[in-house]
C-alpha positions in Angstrom: 91.1 143.8 127.6 91.0 140.8 125.1 91.9 143.2 122.3 95.1 144.1 124.2 96.1 140.4 124.3 95.4 140.0 120.6 97.4 143.2 119.9 100.4 141.9 121.8 100.3 138.6 119.9 100.1 140.5 116.5 103.1 142.6 117.5 105.0 139.4 118.6 104.1 137.8 115.2 105.4 140.8 113.3 108.6 140.8 115.3 109.0 137.1 114.6 109.4 138.0 110.9 112.0 140.6 111.8 113.7 138.1 114.1 114.2 135.7 111.2 116.0 138.4 109.2 118.1 139.4 112.2 119.1 135.9 113.1 119.8 135.0 109.5 122.0 138.1 109.1 124.0 137.1 112.1 124.6 133.7 110.8 125.4 135.0 107.3 128.2 137.1 108.7 129.8 134.7 111.2 129.1 131.6 109.0 128.7 129.3 112.0 125.0 128.3 112.5 125.6 126.6 115.9 127.6 129.5 117.3 125.0 132.0 115.9 122.2 130.0 117.7 124.1 130.0 121.0 124.7 133.8 120.7 121.0 134.3 119.9 120.0 132.1 122.9 122.4 134.0 125.2 120.9 137.3 124.2 117.4 135.9 124.7 118.4 134.5 128.1 119.8 137.8 129.1 116.7 139.7 128.0 114.3 137.4 129.9 116.6 137.3 132.9 116.7 141.1 133.0 112.9 141.3 132.5 112.5 138.9 135.4 114.6 141.0 137.7 113.0 144.4 136.7 109.5 143.0 137.0 110.2 141.1 140.3 108.8 138.0 138.6 112.1 136.0 138.8 111.7 133.2 141.2 112.9 129.7 141.8 110.3 127.0 141.4 109.7 124.5 144.1 111.7 121.3 143.4 108.6 119.2 144.1 106.8 120.9 141.1 109.2 119.5 138.6 107.8 116.0 138.8 104.3 117.3 137.9 105.5 118.6 134.5 104.3 116.3 131.7 106.9 114.9 129.4 106.1 117.2 126.6 106.6 120.2 128.9 110.4 119.5 128.8 110.9 119.5 125.0 109.7 123.0 124.2 113.3 124.3 124.2 114.4 121.7 121.7 111.4 122.5 119.5 112.3 126.2 119.7 115.9 125.3 118.8 114.7 123.5 115.7 112.8 126.6 114.6 115.8 128.8 115.3 118.1 126.5 113.2 115.6 126.6 110.4 115.7 130.4 110.5 119.5 130.4 110.4 119.8 127.9 107.6 116.9 128.7 105.3 115.2 132.1 105.9 117.6 134.1 103.7 117.6 131.4 101.1 113.8 131.3 100.5 112.9 134.9 101.6 111.0 136.3 104.6 107.6 135.9 103.0 108.0 132.3 102.0 109.7 131.4 105.3 107.2 133.0 107.6 104.3 131.9 105.4 105.4 128.3 105.5 106.1 128.3 109.2 102.9 130.1 110.2 100.8 127.8 107.9 102.5 124.7 109.3 102.0 126.0 112.8 98.3 126.7 112.1 97.6 123.3 110.7 99.4 121.7 113.6 97.6 123.9 116.1 94.2 122.8 114.7 95.2 119.2 115.0 96.4 119.8 118.6 93.1 121.5 119.4 91.0 118.8 117.7 92.6 116.0 119.7 93.3 118.0 122.8 97.0 117.2 122.8 99.9 118.7 124.8 97.6 120.4 127.3 95.1 122.1 124.9 91.4 121.8 125.4 89.5 119.9 122.7 88.1 122.1 120.0 86.6 120.0 117.1 88.1 120.8 113.7 85.0 122.0 111.7 84.7 123.0 108.1 85.5 126.7 108.8 88.9 125.7 110.2 89.6 123.4 107.3 88.7 126.2 104.9 91.0 128.6 106.8 93.9 126.1 106.4 93.1 125.7 102.7 93.2 129.5 102.3 96.5 129.7 104.1 98.0 127.0 101.8 96.7 128.9 98.8 98.2 132.1 100.2 101.6 130.4 100.5 101.3 129.5 96.9 100.8 133.2 96.1 103.5 134.5 98.5 106.2 132.0 97.6 105.7 132.3 93.9 108.7 133.8 92.3 
C-alpha cells in the first residue's frame, strides 16, 4: 500500500513540472499575471469542488473547529500563491529544468529544516549526515541541470 502512496506523489511531482509550463503559457498569452493566477485558481477550485461532490467528501466543517487551527494553518494559500506567481513570472524565462530543480531543492532543504526542528506540525526528525549529503547532491544537480 505504501508504494501506491509514493507512486501518487511521484505522479503529482511530474504533473507539477507540466503545470509550470501550462500556467506560464497561459500568462504568456494573456500577459496579465494576476488575471492568469485568478483563472488558474478558479479552475483549481472548480476541479476540487467537483471532486468533492463526486466523491461525497464535500462537507462544511464545524465552526468551532476553526479556532483550533494554528496560525500557520491559515497561510498555506498565500504560500501557494507565491509559488504560483513564481511559475507565471519566471518558469518560461529560466526553463522547466532549472525552475523545478531550484524549487524542489529549496523545498527539500526547507523540509529537512522543518523536520529537524519539528515546525508547522511535523514530527521532529534529526537532520543527520545522510540528509545533508542528499541536499548537497541536490544542489550539485541543480548546477548541472541549470547550466546552459
